[in-house]
Steps between C-alpha positions, in 0.01 A plus 500: 500500500818503685420435880823641620473862635722728306805647670507862578580695183844463337639707218503212242140376574287451198234772433136452405369816347791685662449365845650205696282207621581628853362844414194371343407270783579774751274740325226237476514406865487859605197555292322241709474750773223672305168335569336650198775331284414175671121566409621558131699173497178320617276680254732395213490133627871478571434372849334195356788387270712224645818636348439844658417342830830301487684832411349652809616204706857532351513859596482422869893518491454861556396438848869409592834663504673624303196591292284649757719798549422624137127552564373854543178378663579165645197499742214524243687327219578196689173485681315508178741248330438269804106557466540420126610150593144428632237401245222659699682846489567460119125449455386768743725784381294535195265708727555868482388512859782281612746698306380821655513349845850397444603841387321668789694261739825597343431866531403457864817308563715765332335780698539310832860422418580874418331605836801353671731761343 
């Protein structure tokens, strides 16, 4: 696996299934905002695979400019990406109760944020 973060999309970038590497990685990082998806990854044993754990570490480049600005949900996406760096969290997210607690926390944060409008 190439350890260099992709450049933001260019017109001549190779496509994988019709999408650029940048688009694929952006979509995946954004999907990490969903705690039920994290629970699914754990239930499928992805979070115990060394290659997948290395991929999660590689994806930390999304926490820095210029990549950060492309995320629609940077708060939960990056929070969960950071939590996934911890072995204990990767083990614990198999619990539906933890996934539900994270989802509830996310909804509460969203409601609280919108109260300021």
